[in-house]
FIKEFI-493216 format. One record per residue: x, z, y of N, C-alpha, C in turn. Coordinates in pm, whole numbers, plus 50000, padded with zeros to 5 digits. Layout:
BEGIN
{{X; Z; Y}; {X; Z; Y}; {X; Z; Y}}
...
# end
This chain:
BEGIN
{{50058; 50006; 49933}; {50039; 49990; 49993}; {50122; 50043; 50092}}
{{50231; 50104; 50131}; {50268; 50068; 50239}; {50354; 49976; 50273}}
{{50400; 49892; 50141}; {50527; 49808; 50178}; {50331; 49611; 50225}}
{{50260; 49676; 50169}; {50187; 49625; 50223}; {50093; 49590; 50361}}
{{50088; 49653; 50447}; {50141; 49717; 50583}; {50190; 49640; 50605}}
{{50357; 49698; 50602}; {50453; 49678; 50666}; {50488; 49522; 50711}}
{{50495; 49491; 50523}; {50446; 49318; 50544}; {50309; 49270; 50674}}
{{50216; 49321; 50688}; {50100; 49264; 50792}; {50200; 49272; 50936}}
{{50203; 49403; 50925}; {50298; 49486; 51106}; {50370; 49310; 51105}}
{{50470; 49291; 50986}; {50595; 49183; 51053}; {50488; 49055; 51076}}
{{50405; 49047; 51013}; {50364; 48878; 50994}; {50305; 48868; 51120}}
{{50236; 48990; 51192}; {50161; 49026; 51305}; {50203; 48982; 51416}}
{{50397; 49069; 51387}; {50472; 49080; 51537}; {50552; 48890; 51494}}
{{50535; 48875; 51417}; {50595; 48732; 51358}; {50462; 48620; 51488}}
{{50399; 48623; 51447}; {50264; 48560; 51528}; {50248; 48586; 51669}}
{{50250; 48686; 51722}; {50261; 48719; 51793}; {50359; 48710; 51976}}
{{50511; 48709; 51830}; {50657; 48752; 51917}; {50681; 48522; 52025}}
{{50595; 48433; 51899}; {50632; 48261; 52006}; {50513; 48312; 52187}}
{{50415; 48390; 52167}; {50344; 48416; 52291}; {50349; 48443; 52399}}
{{50459; 48563; 52373}; {50566; 48645; 52449}; {50700; 48530; 52532}}
{{50740; 48512; 52432}; {50867; 48343; 52446}; {50838; 48318; 52538}}
{{50696; 48182; 52507}; {50660; 48079; 52572}; {50550; 48078; 52670}}
{{50481; 48226; 52670}; {50427; 48215; 52809}; {50497; 48379; 52805}}
{{50554; 48430; 52918}; {50647; 48544; 52942}; {50539; 48589; 53088}}
{{50521; 48658; 53082}; {50478; 48728; 53199}; {50543; 48707; 53363}}
{{50353; 48682; 53396}; {50435; 48575; 53581}; {50506; 48636; 53682}}
{{50564; 48559; 53762}; {50610; 48624; 53852}; {50517; 48741; 53980}}
{{50517; 48846; 54053}; {50398; 48909; 54083}; {50424; 48856; 54249}}
{{50290; 48902; 54355}; {50328; 48873; 54456}; {50410; 48905; 54556}}
{{50503; 48819; 54678}; {50620; 48894; 54771}; {50536; 48897; 54896}}
{{50568; 48926; 54963}; {50473; 48993; 55081}; {50544; 48899; 55174}}
{{50413; 48787; 55155}; {50451; 48718; 55227}; {50308; 48632; 55247}}
{{50301; 48504; 55319}; {50211; 48448; 55297}; {50241; 48291; 55287}}
{{50198; 48316; 55097}; {50146; 48140; 55080}; {50067; 48048; 55110}}
{{50098; 47899; 55117}; {50021; 47817; 55181}; {49901; 47785; 55108}}
{{49826; 47845; 54957}; {49717; 47768; 54890}; {49697; 47928; 54793}}
{{49550; 47987; 54805}; {49561; 48059; 54703}; {49404; 47948; 54571}}
{{49471; 47964; 54440}; {49447; 47834; 54369}; {49372; 47921; 54245}}
{{49193; 47895; 54297}; {49094; 48026; 54217}; {49078; 47944; 54034}}
{{49135; 47980; 53992}; {49065; 47957; 53828}; {48984; 47936; 53783}}
{{48879; 47818; 53784}; {48701; 47856; 53716}; {48713; 47870; 53572}}
{{48549; 47928; 53574}; {48510; 48004; 53470}; {48403; 48003; 53477}}
{{48314; 47951; 53310}; {48174; 47916; 53332}; {48067; 48057; 53443}}
{{47981; 47915; 53483}; {47829; 48060; 53480}; {47806; 48060; 53411}}
{{47723; 48225; 53421}; {47601; 48276; 53342}; {47493; 48114; 53295}}
{{47397; 48095; 53179}; {47323; 48008; 53158}; {47246; 48002; 53295}}
{{47184; 48127; 53358}; {47085; 48053; 53470}; {47170; 47999; 53600}}
{{47267; 48062; 53611}; {47341; 47973; 53704}; {47370; 48109; 53770}}
{{47389; 48228; 53693}; {47432; 48316; 53834}; {47613; 48346; 53819}}
{{47662; 48407; 53890}; {47795; 48434; 53903}; {47789; 48516; 53757}}
{{47918; 48475; 53685}; {47982; 48558; 53608}; {48034; 48750; 53602}}
{{48016; 48734; 53586}; {48165; 48897; 53578}; {48289; 48858; 53633}}
{{48355; 48766; 53555}; {48498; 48724; 53550}; {48484; 48606; 53705}}
{{48387; 48544; 53682}; {48390; 48450; 53834}; {48366; 48551; 53983}}
{{48246; 48651; 53955}; {48275; 48746; 54117}; {48415; 48848; 54075}}
{{48475; 48860; 54000}; {48559; 48932; 54035}; {48701; 48866; 54087}}
{{48699; 48724; 54016}; {48798; 48621; 54052}; {48793; 48571; 54256}}
{{48646; 48548; 54247}; {48608; 48535; 54371}; {48693; 48694; 54486}}
{{48577; 48784; 54430}; {48599; 48881; 54519}; {48747; 48897; 54556}}
{{48877; 48859; 54441}; {48979; 48905; 54418}; {49045; 48798; 54588}}
{{48988; 48693; 54567}; {49029; 48652; 54624}; {49013; 48612; 54776}}
{{48913; 48699; 54835}; {48879; 48733; 54934}; {48913; 48808; 54987}}
{{49023; 48941; 54923}; {49061; 49026; 54917}; {49218; 49021; 54894}}
{{49262; 48875; 54888}; {49340; 48855; 54907}; {49402; 48813; 55072}}
{{49317; 48753; 55107}; {49249; 48630; 55191}; {49268; 48762; 55388}}
{{49163; 48876; 55324}; {49189; 48992; 55369}; {49343; 49027; 55442}}
{{49417; 49007; 55315}; {49530; 49032; 55338}; {49636; 48997; 55398}}
{{49622; 48859; 55429}; {49695; 48701; 55502}; {49776; 48706; 55400}}
{{49738; 48692; 55283}; {49819; 48579; 55175}; {49799; 48478; 55174}}
{{49715; 48386; 55218}; {49706; 48258; 55182}; {49677; 48225; 55305}}
{{49691; 48078; 55285}; {49560; 47953; 55438}; {49475; 47902; 55428}}
{{49524; 47857; 55254}; {49380; 47753; 55262}; {49338; 47794; 55112}}
{{49254; 47783; 55028}; {49138; 47832; 54917}; {49133; 47764; 54845}}
{{49141; 47690; 54722}; {49096; 47590; 54656}; {49048; 47651; 54527}}
{{48924; 47604; 54463}; {48846; 47697; 54352}; {48816; 47538; 54273}}
{{48870; 47568; 54147}; {48856; 47426; 54062}; {48754; 47502; 53974}}
{{48707; 47420; 53921}; {48617; 47433; 53788}; {48507; 47299; 53776}}
{{48483; 47261; 53673}; {48345; 47222; 53657}; {48221; 47278; 53611}}
{{48126; 47188; 53482}; {47999; 47230; 53423}; {48095; 47271; 53299}}
{{48134; 47300; 53220}; {48132; 47305; 53082}; {48089; 47387; 53018}}
{{48006; 47531; 52991}; {47969; 47580; 52945}; {47746; 47515; 52962}}
{{47775; 47487; 53094}; {47569; 47438; 53169}; {47591; 47365; 53263}}
{{47484; 47323; 53268}; {47514; 47224; 53437}; {47532; 47323; 53498}}
{{47589; 47425; 53524}; {47600; 47525; 53679}; {47786; 47497; 53683}}
{{47774; 47418; 53812}; {47950; 47367; 53861}; {47997; 47511; 53861}}
{{48092; 47558; 53815}; {48198; 47670; 53811}; {48221; 47677; 53998}}
{{48311; 47579; 54009}; {48422; 47579; 54185}; {48286; 47635; 54300}}
{{48154; 47503; 54260}; {48076; 47557; 54333}; {47990; 47676; 54403}}
{{47967; 47747; 54273}; {47916; 47897; 54276}; {48034; 47977; 54303}}
{{48101; 47970; 54281}; {48227; 48018; 54271}; {48221; 48050; 54480}}
{{48301; 47912; 54536}; {48292; 47865; 54685}; {48224; 47930; 54729}}
{{48064; 47948; 54684}; {47911; 47951; 54779}; {47959; 48146; 54796}}
{{47975; 48164; 54703}; {47976; 48374; 54693}; {48050; 48355; 54785}}
{{48275; 48345; 54757}; {48322; 48306; 54860}; {48273; 48267; 55029}}
{{48211; 48208; 55055}; {48179; 48151; 55211}; {48073; 48234; 55273}}
{{48025; 48300; 55149}; {47915; 48363; 55212}; {47948; 48504; 55257}}
{{48045; 48546; 55222}; {48118; 48669; 55253}; {48223; 48633; 55392}}
{{48295; 48514; 55456}; {48390; 48516; 55484}; {48392; 48340; 55535}}
{{48414; 48250; 55612}; {48457; 48165; 55669}; {48553; 48129; 55674}}
{{48637; 48050; 55507}; {48820; 48038; 55472}; {48769; 47899; 55498}}
{{48945; 47860; 55549}; {48958; 47668; 55479}; {48957; 47709; 55354}}
{{48885; 47588; 55336}; {48907; 47548; 55160}; {48882; 47414; 55168}}
{{48931; 47436; 54992}; {48859; 47247; 54942}; {48822; 47339; 54842}}
{{48720; 47248; 54710}; {48652; 47236; 54579}; {48673; 47142; 54472}}
{{48762; 47199; 54436}; {48815; 47091; 54314}; {48701; 47097; 54187}}
{{48648; 46976; 54162}; {48464; 47023; 54034}; {48463; 46938; 53945}}
{{48575; 46868; 53914}; {48603; 46782; 53786}; {48707; 46898; 53621}}
{{48735; 46989; 53690}; {48832; 47034; 53606}; {48772; 47067; 53514}}
{{48807; 47080; 53406}; {48730; 47126; 53244}; {48778; 47231; 53137}}
{{48919; 47239; 53200}; {49045; 47368; 53136}; {49128; 47372; 53236}}
{{49174; 47449; 53199}; {49315; 47557; 53283}; {49431; 47420; 53329}}
{{49465; 47346; 53241}; {49554; 47200; 53271}; {49499; 47194; 53331}}
{{49359; 47082; 53334}; {49337; 47046; 53445}; {49327; 47089; 53585}}
{{49200; 47226; 53540}; {49296; 47321; 53712}; {49441; 47271; 53827}}
{{49545; 47295; 53743}; {49617; 47182; 53805}; {49640; 47057; 53895}}
{{49643; 46980; 53744}; {49615; 46781; 53758}; {49491; 46763; 53875}}
{{49367; 46833; 53870}; {49226; 46788; 53955}; {49289; 46862; 54056}}
{{49372; 46942; 54102}; {49374; 46988; 54230}; {49460; 46970; 54327}}
{{49553; 46901; 54265}; {49738; 46878; 54278}; {49682; 46802; 54443}}
{{49611; 46646; 54428}; {49632; 46600; 54480}; {49542; 46665; 54639}}
{{49448; 46773; 54630}; {49439; 46875; 54735}; {49522; 46976; 54801}}
{{49618; 47001; 54709}; {49704; 47124; 54820}; {49790; 47030; 54870}}
{{49828; 46884; 54814}; {49904; 46803; 54812}; {49881; 46742; 54984}}
{{49747; 46664; 54965}; {49681; 46680; 55119}; {49694; 46713; 55250}}
{{49688; 46868; 55221}; {49736; 47006; 55277}; {49875; 47042; 55309}}
{{49938; 46944; 55223}; {50164; 46979; 55245}; {50111; 47111; 55211}}
{{50081; 47185; 55056}; {50111; 47327; 55023}; {50191; 47295; 54978}}
{{50305; 47382; 54944}; {50479; 47421; 54890}; {50464; 47531; 54779}}
{{50345; 47592; 54857}; {50341; 47757; 54717}; {50260; 47812; 54749}}
{{50158; 47925; 54630}; {50037; 47925; 54588}; {50044; 48076; 54530}}
{{49942; 48151; 54548}; {49890; 48261; 54429}; {49808; 48158; 54369}}
{{49845; 48148; 54210}; {49727; 48173; 54139}; {49615; 48274; 54089}}
{{49483; 48277; 54132}; {49409; 48362; 54102}; {49328; 48315; 53969}}
{{49352; 48440; 53878}; {49307; 48490; 53712}; {49253; 48599; 53707}}
{{49174; 48555; 53592}; {49154; 48693; 53523}; {49351; 48784; 53435}}
{{49311; 48888; 53418}; {49438; 48960; 53362}; {49496; 48910; 53259}}
{{49338; 48838; 53132}; {49396; 48788; 52937}; {49477; 48669; 53037}}
{{49447; 48596; 53160}; {49472; 48473; 53122}; {49584; 48436; 53213}}
{{49613; 48533; 53269}; {49758; 48569; 53385}; {49860; 48422; 53282}}
{{49866; 48491; 53141}; {49981; 48405; 53137}; {50012; 48281; 53102}}
{{49863; 48259; 53062}; {49832; 48105; 53071}; {49795; 48028; 53169}}
{{49821; 48095; 53290}; {49821; 47998; 53393}; {49970; 47972; 53474}}
{{50032; 48091; 53396}; {50143; 48091; 53452}; {50241; 47951; 53415}}
{{50224; 47894; 53274}; {50239; 47808; 53173}; {50213; 47719; 53278}}
{{50186; 47675; 53296}; {50120; 47529; 53411}; {50172; 47557; 53532}}
{{50144; 47722; 53617}; {50213; 47693; 53769}; {50326; 47642; 53774}}
{{50428; 47714; 53688}; {50541; 47685; 53717}; {50645; 47547; 53634}}
{{50509; 47467; 53611}; {50557; 47286; 53621}; {50481; 47258; 53799}}
{{50385; 47336; 53852}; {50400; 47271; 53979}; {50422; 47308; 54135}}
{{50441; 47464; 54094}; {50518; 47525; 54243}; {50655; 47585; 54180}}
{{50729; 47593; 54254}; {50895; 47634; 54259}; {50866; 47801; 54345}}
{{50733; 47840; 54435}; {50758; 47942; 54485}; {50561; 47981; 54473}}
{{50551; 48075; 54355}; {50436; 48076; 54348}; {50431; 48229; 54276}}
{{50294; 48325; 54254}; {50305; 48399; 54148}; {50188; 48388; 54131}}
{{50181; 48486; 53994}; {49972; 48454; 53925}; {49948; 48652; 54023}}
{{49835; 48602; 54102}; {49771; 48720; 54092}; {49627; 48774; 54029}}
{{49587; 48872; 53962}; {49510; 48894; 53852}; {49385; 49024; 53923}}
{{49314; 49056; 53928}; {49216; 49174; 53971}; {49251; 49294; 53916}}
{{49175; 49385; 53945}; {49230; 49516; 53917}; {49167; 49550; 53759}}
{{49049; 49513; 53786}; {48968; 49591; 53652}; {49025; 49503; 53512}}
{{48989; 49557; 53409}; {49010; 49565; 53303}; {48941; 49444; 53248}}
{{48968; 49367; 53160}; {48834; 49225; 53061}; {48805; 49305; 52963}}
{{48682; 49255; 52902}; {48689; 49312; 52750}; {48806; 49281; 52671}}
{{48842; 49316; 52546}; {48869; 49297; 52458}; {48861; 49142; 52394}}
{{48764; 49156; 52404}; {48698; 49059; 52293}; {48793; 48891; 52354}}
{{48821; 48874; 52429}; {48834; 48787; 52551}; {49052; 48730; 52501}}
{{49072; 48864; 52439}; {49218; 48829; 52454}; {49209; 48737; 52284}}
{{49181; 48781; 52183}; {49218; 48637; 52062}; {49170; 48528; 52091}}
{{49064; 48516; 52221}; {49090; 48351; 52232}; {49226; 48331; 52316}}
{{49239; 48402; 52413}; {49326; 48326; 52438}; {49436; 48322; 52389}}
{{49469; 48426; 52329}; {49628; 48434; 52216}; {49534; 48251; 52123}}
{{49423; 48227; 52097}; {49404; 48102; 52052}; {49424; 47893; 52133}}
{{49422; 47974; 52249}; {49403; 47906; 52354}; {49552; 47857; 52354}}
{{49630; 47976; 52408}; {49827; 47919; 52387}; {49837; 47881; 52262}}
{{49826; 47964; 52145}; {49834; 47813; 52095}; {49853; 47665; 52073}}
{{49726; 47664; 52087}; {49657; 47560; 52146}; {49740; 47488; 52210}}
{{49743; 47549; 52302}; {49893; 47470; 52395}; {50009; 47470; 52382}}
{{50068; 47514; 52259}; {50155; 47483; 52225}; {50183; 47411; 52173}}
{{50068; 47411; 52000}; {50090; 47244; 51987}; {50023; 47120; 52031}}
{{49954; 47095; 52164}; {49985; 46997; 52218}; {50097; 46950; 52247}}
{{50144; 47044; 52335}; {50257; 47003; 52399}; {50390; 46962; 52296}}
{{50387; 47030; 52110}; {50455; 46997; 52010}; {50414; 46769; 51976}}
{{50311; 46825; 52025}; {50259; 46655; 51962}; {50286; 46550; 52068}}
{{50252; 46587; 52182}; {50324; 46493; 52270}; {50410; 46496; 52308}}
{{50541; 46599; 52249}; {50717; 46591; 52236}; {50748; 46436; 52105}}
{{50667; 46473; 52004}; {50695; 46419; 51873}; {50649; 46284; 51933}}
{{50538; 46234; 51994}; {50498; 46079; 52032}; {50627; 46024; 52100}}
{{50648; 46086; 52160}; {50762; 46093; 52265}; {50888; 45977; 52187}}
{{50919; 46075; 52065}; {51042; 46038; 52007}; {51027; 45924; 51896}}
# end
């Protein structure tokens, strides 16, 4: 029984280790004003109301703006799990509380697309530094993509803890990311 438990722990360690190697802890926010804040979308509730994560991400973007942490807000997200556009609903929540210079990106269906679809918007405004705003469980994967687009960036998450049910799904998504990268590299060779 003891050997089986030790074996299980070793297997678990070996499964999680690549996630910490390829998805390191993101950089913390510096005491500076960044050019933009990119809020990564997440699905609305089925009735169109903001989900808890959307509200937390939006409120965190507001809090950072009031701290003079960035100049331009970009919220990215499409209609993924229902007919309600993530970015539009989150932006309406933000703008109802504060008039912020903003752009809304409404085509992105995943984290990778949040960056690729929002890139023309931040280029239009000549933005070079960014705060990526997301959930605590999503920070490592957001960092994985952010470092490809920005030299000067940080990932900022709200303080509240997310439900544990989100972590296994996020681990699966990180592995899916790695698998996709491997497939692309194999295609090139």
